[in-house]
Structure formats: C-alpha cells, structure tokens
C-alpha positions, 0 to 999 in steps of 0.5 A: 495535488498530493505527492506520494513517495514509497520506500522500503522495498528490497530483496527478502527471504521467504518467510521474512518480513519487510515494512514499506513506507508511503510519505504523503505531502501537499494537499493531504487534507483532501485524502480520505483513503490510502491504498496499497496495490501491487503489480507483478510482472505481466499481471494487472495491478491488484489491491492489497490493503487500505486505510482511512486517513483518520486511521479508524478503518482498514481493509485487506485483500484476502491474500494479505489479511493474515500476513500484512498490516497497514497502519498510519502515522498522521503526525508524519503523514506516513502510511506503512505496509508491514509484510510478514511471512512473505512468499515468492508470490508476493514479489511485485512492485508495490504502490501506494495511492490516495483517494479523495472519496470515502467509499470502501466499496470502491476502494479495491479498484485502482481507478478510484484513486486520484494520486499514485506514488512511483512504486517500490520493488519487493522481491522474495527469493532464496 
C-alpha cells in the first residue's frame, strides 16, 4: 500500500511560480509511474504531468508542456511539480497518484492509477 502526501499549494499571483511536492511512503517498489492531476471546481479531474519512478521518462498535458516541470528525487521518495508563469486557469486542487502499470498510453487516465494523495489547493489570483 503506497501512501502519498502532497504539499506546497497556496495562493500565487498570476505569472508567479510554485513548487508542489508529493512524498511517497510504503511499497514504493511497486510504483512505475507517478502522475499529477488537477481538478477545478465543477470540472473533471485532468492529467497534468507524469514521470517514471526511475526518472527516465516524463509526459505532459499540452496545457502544462511549456510552463510546468515534473521531477523526482528517488533518495527522498519525492516527486515535484514546478508551476511557472501560472494563470488563473491553473486554479485547482492538485493531486499526485501512483500507478503500478508502465503504460504511458494509459497514464493520462485517472482510472489507471492505484493510489492517490489527498490533494493540495493552488489558487492563482491577484
């Protein structure tokens, strides 16, 4: 059983930056892919970015490709999502999730993931 805990959310000005963290504990040997998702009020949860637990591969949603960076520190069992040049449309609860499967073709689907964190709120507002 993998436990995930996100942190780092908060209020940020448009154009600013924020780094989210996701600490994984217990059973990380089973983890193949860690994904970041977000869910705005009244909307479906959507994929933002993903990274292989090995750190060798990453994948981004089109909305995140030029502004967000996903990375991993295996020594700390921590996955990061750096948000740059944030926009009001980035306001959402951000979740990290862990999948045992290795299919990048499926990694954009929330149903592919086996474990979820509780989420951290990001609010972009002036």
